[in-house]
PADRENZA-460113 format. One record per residue (C-alpha): residue in one letter; x, y, z. Coordinates in Angstrom, 1 decimal, always signed. Layout:
BEGIN
ATOM;A;X;Y;Z .
...
END
This chain:
BEGIN
ATOM;M;+52.6;+111.1;+98.3 .
ATOM;E;+56.3;+110.4;+97.6 .
ATOM;K;+57.2;+108.6;+94.4 .
ATOM;L;+57.4;+104.8;+94.7 .
ATOM;L;+60.0;+102.7;+92.9 .
ATOM;V;+58.5;+99.5;+91.4 .
ATOM;F;+60.8;+96.6;+90.7 .
ATOM;G;+61.0;+92.8;+90.3 .
ATOM;H;+63.6;+90.4;+91.6 .
ATOM;Q;+67.4;+90.4;+91.0 .
ATOM;N;+68.5;+88.9;+87.7 .
ATOM;P;+65.2;+90.0;+86.3 .
ATOM;D;+63.4;+88.0;+83.7 .
ATOM;T;+60.7;+89.2;+81.3 .
ATOM;D;+57.9;+89.0;+83.9 .
ATOM;A;+60.0;+90.9;+86.5 .
ATOM;I;+60.8;+93.8;+84.1 .
ATOM;T;+57.4;+94.0;+82.3 .
ATOM;S;+55.3;+93.7;+85.5 .
ATOM;A;+57.3;+96.6;+87.0 .
ATOM;I;+56.4;+98.6;+83.8 .
ATOM;S;+52.7;+97.5;+83.8 .
ATOM;F;+52.2;+98.0;+87.6 .
ATOM;A;+54.0;+101.4;+87.6 .
ATOM;H;+51.6;+102.5;+84.9 .
ATOM;Y;+48.6;+101.1;+86.8 .
ATOM;L;+49.8;+103.1;+89.9 .
ATOM;N;+50.3;+106.3;+88.0 .
ATOM;E;+46.8;+106.0;+86.4 .
ATOM;S;+45.5;+105.4;+90.0 .
ATOM;G;+47.0;+108.7;+91.2 .
ATOM;V;+50.1;+107.2;+92.8 .
ATOM;E;+53.4;+108.4;+91.4 .
ATOM;A;+55.6;+105.5;+90.5 .
ATOM;E;+58.6;+104.6;+88.4 .
ATOM;A;+59.6;+101.1;+87.1 .
ATOM;V;+63.3;+100.3;+87.8 .
ATOM;A;+65.4;+97.1;+87.5 .
ATOM;F;+68.6;+95.8;+89.1 .
ATOM;E;+70.0;+94.8;+85.7 .
ATOM;G;+69.5;+95.5;+82.1 .
ATOM;P;+67.1;+93.2;+80.1 .
ATOM;S;+68.0;+89.8;+78.8 .
ATOM;E;+67.9;+89.1;+75.1 .
ATOM;E;+64.4;+87.7;+75.4 .
ATOM;T;+63.2;+90.8;+77.3 .
ATOM;A;+65.0;+93.1;+75.0 .
ATOM;F;+63.2;+91.5;+72.0 .
ATOM;A;+59.9;+92.3;+73.6 .
ATOM;L;+60.8;+95.8;+74.5 .
ATOM;N;+62.1;+96.5;+71.0 .
ATOM;H;+59.1;+94.9;+69.4 .
ATOM;F;+56.7;+97.2;+71.3 .
ATOM;N;+59.0;+100.2;+71.2 .
ATOM;W;+59.3;+100.6;+75.0 .
ATOM;E;+62.4;+101.8;+76.8 .
ATOM;A;+64.0;+99.5;+79.4 .
ATOM;P;+63.6;+100.6;+83.0 .
ATOM;R;+66.4;+102.5;+84.6 .
ATOM;V;+68.9;+100.3;+86.3 .
ATOM;V;+69.5;+100.9;+90.0 .
ATOM;N;+71.8;+99.3;+92.6 .
ATOM;T;+69.9;+100.4;+95.7 .
ATOM;V;+66.6;+102.1;+96.4 .
ATOM;S;+66.7;+103.6;+99.9 .
ATOM;N;+69.0;+106.4;+98.6 .
ATOM;E;+66.1;+107.5;+96.4 .
ATOM;V;+62.8;+106.7;+98.1 .
ATOM;S;+61.4;+105.6;+101.4 .
ATOM;A;+58.7;+103.3;+100.0 .
ATOM;V;+58.6;+100.7;+97.2 .
ATOM;A;+56.4;+98.2;+95.4 .
ATOM;L;+57.6;+94.7;+94.7 .
ATOM;V;+56.4;+92.7;+91.7 .
ATOM;D;+57.1;+89.1;+90.8 .
ATOM;H;+58.8;+88.3;+94.1 .
ATOM;N;+58.5;+88.7;+97.8 .
ATOM;E;+61.5;+86.9;+99.3 .
ATOM;F;+64.0;+89.4;+100.7 .
ATOM;Q;+67.1;+87.6;+99.4 .
ATOM;Q;+65.8;+88.1;+95.9 .
ATOM;S;+65.0;+91.8;+96.3 .
ATOM;A;+66.9;+95.0;+96.7 .
ATOM;T;+70.0;+94.6;+98.9 .
ATOM;D;+68.6;+97.5;+101.1 .
ATOM;I;+65.0;+96.3;+101.1 .
ATOM;T;+64.8;+96.4;+104.9 .
ATOM;N;+65.6;+100.1;+104.8 .
ATOM;V;+62.4;+101.1;+102.9 .
ATOM;E;+58.7;+100.6;+103.5 .
ATOM;I;+57.0;+98.1;+101.2 .
ATOM;K;+53.6;+99.5;+100.1 .
ATOM;Y;+52.6;+96.9;+97.5 .
ATOM;V;+53.4;+93.3;+96.6 .
ATOM;I;+52.0;+91.8;+93.4 .
ATOM;D;+53.2;+88.2;+92.9 .
ATOM;H;+52.5;+84.6;+91.9 .
ATOM;H;+55.2;+82.8;+93.9 .
ATOM;R;+55.4;+81.2;+97.3 .
ATOM;I;+55.6;+83.5;+100.3 .
ATOM;S;+58.8;+83.1;+102.3 .
ATOM;N;+61.2;+85.2;+104.3 .
ATOM;F;+58.8;+88.1;+104.2 .
ATOM;E;+57.6;+90.5;+106.9 .
ATOM;T;+56.7;+94.2;+107.2 .
ATOM;A;+56.3;+96.6;+110.1 .
ATOM;N;+53.2;+98.2;+108.6 .
ATOM;P;+50.1;+97.0;+106.7 .
ATOM;L;+50.4;+96.9;+102.9 .
ATOM;Y;+48.5;+95.9;+99.8 .
ATOM;Y;+49.5;+92.3;+99.1 .
ATOM;R;+48.1;+90.3;+96.2 .
ATOM;S;+49.4;+86.9;+95.1 .
ATOM;E;+47.6;+84.4;+93.1 .
ATOM;P;+48.4;+80.9;+91.9 .
ATOM;V;+48.7;+81.7;+88.2 .
ATOM;G;+51.5;+81.4;+85.7 .
ATOM;C;+52.5;+85.0;+85.6 .
ATOM;T;+52.4;+88.2;+87.6 .
ATOM;N;+51.1;+90.1;+84.7 .
ATOM;T;+48.0;+87.9;+84.7 .
ATOM;V;+47.3;+89.3;+88.2 .
ATOM;I;+48.0;+92.9;+87.1 .
ATOM;Y;+45.7;+92.5;+84.1 .
ATOM;K;+42.9;+91.6;+86.5 .
ATOM;M;+43.6;+94.7;+88.6 .
ATOM;Y;+43.4;+96.9;+85.5 .
ATOM;Q;+40.0;+95.4;+84.7 .
ATOM;E;+38.7;+95.7;+88.2 .
ATOM;K;+39.6;+99.4;+88.3 .
ATOM;G;+38.5;+100.1;+84.7 .
ATOM;I;+41.9;+101.4;+83.6 .
ATOM;E;+42.6;+101.1;+79.9 .
ATOM;I;+45.8;+99.2;+79.0 .
ATOM;P;+47.8;+100.9;+76.2 .
ATOM;A;+48.7;+98.6;+73.3 .
ATOM;Q;+52.4;+98.7;+74.0 .
ATOM;I;+52.0;+97.7;+77.6 .
ATOM;A;+49.5;+95.0;+76.6 .
ATOM;G;+52.2;+93.6;+74.3 .
ATOM;L;+54.8;+93.6;+77.2 .
ATOM;M;+52.3;+91.9;+79.5 .
ATOM;L;+51.6;+89.3;+76.9 .
ATOM;S;+55.3;+88.7;+76.5 .
ATOM;A;+55.6;+88.0;+80.2 .
ATOM;I;+52.8;+85.4;+80.1 .
ATOM;I;+54.4;+83.7;+77.1 .
ATOM;S;+57.8;+83.7;+78.8 .
ATOM;D;+56.6;+82.4;+82.2 .
ATOM;T;+54.4;+79.7;+80.7 .
ATOM;L;+56.7;+78.8;+77.9 .
ATOM;L;+53.9;+79.6;+75.4 .
ATOM;F;+51.3;+77.8;+77.6 .
ATOM;K;+53.3;+74.6;+77.9 .
ATOM;S;+54.4;+75.0;+81.5 .
ATOM;P;+52.5;+73.2;+84.3 .
ATOM;T;+52.3;+76.6;+86.0 .
ATOM;C;+50.0;+77.8;+83.1 .
ATOM;T;+46.3;+78.2;+84.1 .
ATOM;P;+43.2;+78.8;+82.1 .
ATOM;E;+43.3;+82.4;+83.4 .
ATOM;D;+46.8;+82.9;+81.8 .
ATOM;V;+45.5;+81.7;+78.5 .
ATOM;A;+42.4;+83.8;+78.6 .
ATOM;V;+44.3;+86.9;+79.6 .
ATOM;A;+46.9;+86.3;+76.9 .
ATOM;K;+44.2;+86.2;+74.3 .
ATOM;E;+42.8;+89.5;+75.5 .
ATOM;L;+46.2;+91.2;+75.6 .
ATOM;A;+47.1;+89.9;+72.1 .
ATOM;A;+44.0;+91.5;+70.8 .
ATOM;I;+44.9;+94.8;+72.3 .
ATOM;A;+48.5;+94.6;+71.1 .
ATOM;D;+47.4;+93.3;+67.7 .
ATOM;V;+49.8;+90.4;+67.5 .
ATOM;D;+49.6;+86.7;+66.7 .
ATOM;V;+50.3;+84.8;+70.0 .
ATOM;A;+51.9;+81.7;+68.5 .
ATOM;E;+54.1;+83.5;+65.9 .
ATOM;Y;+55.2;+86.3;+68.1 .
ATOM;G;+55.6;+84.0;+71.1 .
ATOM;M;+58.0;+81.5;+69.4 .
ATOM;D;+60.0;+84.4;+67.9 .
ATOM;M;+60.4;+85.9;+71.4 .
ATOM;L;+61.3;+82.6;+73.1 .
ATOM;K;+63.9;+81.8;+70.4 .
ATOM;A;+65.5;+85.2;+70.9 .
ATOM;G;+66.2;+84.3;+74.5 .
ATOM;T;+68.0;+81.1;+73.5 .
ATOM;N;+70.8;+82.8;+71.7 .
ATOM;L;+73.5;+81.8;+74.2 .
ATOM;D;+76.7;+81.8;+72.1 .
ATOM;S;+77.4;+85.5;+72.9 .
ATOM;K;+77.1;+84.9;+76.6 .
ATOM;S;+79.9;+83.9;+79.0 .
ATOM;S;+79.5;+81.0;+81.4 .
ATOM;E;+79.3;+83.5;+84.2 .
ATOM;E;+76.5;+85.2;+82.4 .
ATOM;L;+74.6;+81.9;+81.9 .
ATOM;L;+74.7;+81.1;+85.6 .
ATOM;D;+73.5;+84.5;+86.5 .
ATOM;L;+71.0;+84.9;+83.7 .
ATOM;D;+67.9;+83.7;+85.6 .
ATOM;A;+69.1;+82.6;+89.1 .
ATOM;K;+67.4;+82.8;+92.4 .
ATOM;S;+68.4;+81.9;+96.0 .
ATOM;F;+66.0;+79.9;+98.2 .
ATOM;P;+66.2;+79.0;+101.9 .
ATOM;M;+65.3;+75.4;+102.4 .
ATOM;G;+65.3;+74.3;+106.0 .
ATOM;D;+68.6;+75.5;+107.3 .
ATOM;K;+70.2;+75.4;+103.9 .
ATOM;S;+70.6;+77.8;+101.1 .
ATOM;V;+70.0;+76.6;+97.6 .
ATOM;R;+70.8;+78.5;+94.4 .
ATOM;I;+68.7;+77.6;+91.3 .
ATOM;G;+69.4;+79.0;+87.9 .
ATOM;Q;+67.5;+78.3;+84.7 .
ATOM;V;+68.7;+78.6;+81.1 .
ATOM;N;+66.3;+78.2;+78.1 .
ATOM;T;+67.7;+76.6;+74.9 .
ATOM;V;+66.8;+74.7;+71.9 .
ATOM;D;+69.7;+72.3;+72.4 .
ATOM;I;+70.6;+71.1;+75.9 .
ATOM;Q;+74.0;+69.8;+74.7 .
ATOM;D;+74.9;+73.3;+73.5 .
ATOM;V;+75.0;+74.3;+77.2 .
ATOM;L;+76.5;+71.1;+78.5 .
ATOM;K;+79.5;+71.5;+76.2 .
ATOM;R;+80.6;+74.1;+78.8 .
ATOM;Q;+80.0;+71.7;+81.8 .
ATOM;E;+83.6;+71.7;+83.1 .
ATOM;E;+83.7;+75.5;+83.2 .
ATOM;L;+80.2;+75.8;+84.6 .
ATOM;V;+81.0;+73.3;+87.4 .
ATOM;S;+84.1;+75.2;+88.3 .
ATOM;L;+82.2;+78.5;+88.5 .
ATOM;M;+79.3;+77.0;+90.5 .
ATOM;T;+81.8;+75.5;+93.0 .
ATOM;A;+83.4;+78.9;+93.4 .
ATOM;E;+80.0;+80.6;+93.9 .
ATOM;N;+79.0;+78.0;+96.5 .
ATOM;A;+82.1;+78.8;+98.5 .
ATOM;A;+81.8;+82.6;+98.1 .
ATOM;E;+78.0;+82.9;+98.9 .
ATOM;N;+77.7;+79.9;+101.3 .
ATOM;Y;+75.3;+78.0;+99.0 .
ATOM;D;+74.8;+74.4;+100.1 .
ATOM;L;+73.7;+73.4;+96.6 .
ATOM;F;+73.7;+75.1;+93.2 .
ATOM;V;+71.3;+73.7;+90.6 .
ATOM;L;+71.4;+74.8;+87.0 .
ATOM;M;+68.2;+73.9;+85.1 .
ATOM;I;+68.8;+73.6;+81.4 .
ATOM;T;+65.4;+73.7;+79.7 .
ATOM;N;+64.7;+72.8;+76.1 .
ATOM;I;+61.8;+75.1;+75.2 .
ATOM;V;+60.8;+73.0;+72.1 .
ATOM;E;+60.8;+69.5;+73.7 .
ATOM;S;+59.6;+70.8;+77.1 .
ATOM;D;+62.2;+68.8;+79.1 .
ATOM;S;+65.1;+69.8;+81.3 .
ATOM;T;+68.5;+68.5;+82.4 .
ATOM;L;+69.8;+69.4;+85.8 .
ATOM;L;+73.4;+70.2;+86.6 .
ATOM;V;+74.1;+70.1;+90.3 .
ATOM;V;+77.1;+71.2;+92.3 .
ATOM;G;+77.4;+71.0;+96.1 .
ATOM;N;+76.7;+68.8;+99.1 .
ATOM;G;+73.0;+68.3;+98.5 .
ATOM;A;+73.1;+66.2;+95.4 .
ATOM;D;+71.5;+63.4;+97.4 .
ATOM;K;+68.6;+65.7;+98.3 .
ATOM;A;+68.1;+66.4;+94.6 .
ATOM;E;+68.2;+62.6;+93.8 .
ATOM;T;+65.5;+62.1;+96.4 .
ATOM;A;+63.4;+65.1;+95.3 .
ATOM;F;+63.3;+64.0;+91.6 .
ATOM;N;+63.8;+60.2;+92.0 .
ATOM;V;+66.8;+60.2;+89.7 .
ATOM;T;+70.5;+59.2;+89.9 .
ATOM;F;+72.9;+61.9;+88.9 .
ATOM;E;+75.6;+60.7;+86.5 .
ATOM;N;+78.5;+63.1;+85.9 .
ATOM;Q;+76.5;+65.6;+88.0 .
ATOM;T;+73.6;+65.7;+85.6 .
ATOM;A;+70.2;+64.1;+85.3 .
ATOM;F;+67.4;+64.4;+82.7 .
ATOM;L;+63.9;+65.3;+83.8 .
ATOM;E;+61.3;+64.5;+81.2 .
ATOM;G;+58.5;+67.1;+81.0 .
ATOM;V;+60.0;+69.4;+83.6 .
ATOM;V;+60.1;+73.1;+82.6 .
ATOM;S;+59.0;+75.0;+85.7 .
ATOM;R;+61.4;+76.0;+88.5 .
ATOM;K;+58.5;+77.4;+90.6 .
ATOM;K;+56.3;+74.3;+90.4 .
ATOM;Q;+58.5;+71.3;+89.5 .
ATOM;I;+61.8;+72.1;+91.2 .
ATOM;V;+61.5;+74.4;+94.2 .
ATOM;P;+58.7;+72.5;+96.0 .
ATOM;Q;+60.2;+69.1;+95.5 .
ATOM;L;+63.7;+70.3;+96.7 .
ATOM;T;+62.2;+72.1;+99.7 .
ATOM;E;+60.3;+69.0;+100.8 .
ATOM;A;+63.5;+66.9;+100.5 .
ATOM;Y;+65.4;+69.4;+102.6 .
ATOM;T;+62.8;+69.7;+105.3 .
ATOM;K;+61.7;+66.1;+105.8 .
END
């Protein structure tokens, strides 16, 4: 069988990159040649995990159809979040934990998506079901993804399965979950070295909502005001991106990982939809959302409902 490329979504976060690594290893151990790749280099949080467990970052690619005819998707399924030439290759596998939207294939495939906090929780179960041993380094990377996606188990997306799997992976990797997890999360909040353009693109995804297109980015920090001091520049850039990419609304979710709250910065014609979705009034294009940390569970469903009513 021809080699498969395994990759997560564009603007890859820790789960996208490490699930590509862990699932590619799973496939190779199962007799399917596979290589983990990514569309960008790792963020500071992901780089911290890769360095800690002495693992090389996946090779960065721009397109995939020039290399292979078949691929495996992890941590996403929506085509607008995937390779720009995704329609030119056959999708053999999808391993995910998100909603299913804007997705279809011509041929049958292996599709596994579960309502858990992290793709690597699903992949861990696949390792166990097939009796494949998880190397300590990969276990550490899988644990890092669970910590990242669940904000050290504080996110409402976190399930008992995520917590149980994290404990098993921590034992294999021989790390203290709480100590390592906080060090890793804090590594991802070092924003001073990043431009405003980089902040907006750091962890951003596009979502179709009704007949509209909504861009939602998320930035983790320990001080929301540290991000909002750039508000004027961020708004200008978000306005330009809306015009260039035909987004109806751009939402930047600024999340305090210590307090487990977020402030939304919105730019576009759909601010009224956001007000309806979250029962808030935006002042100076911002609104504070207490206890909101999950884009997947606390932002996207609510906005989608507001747009499709």
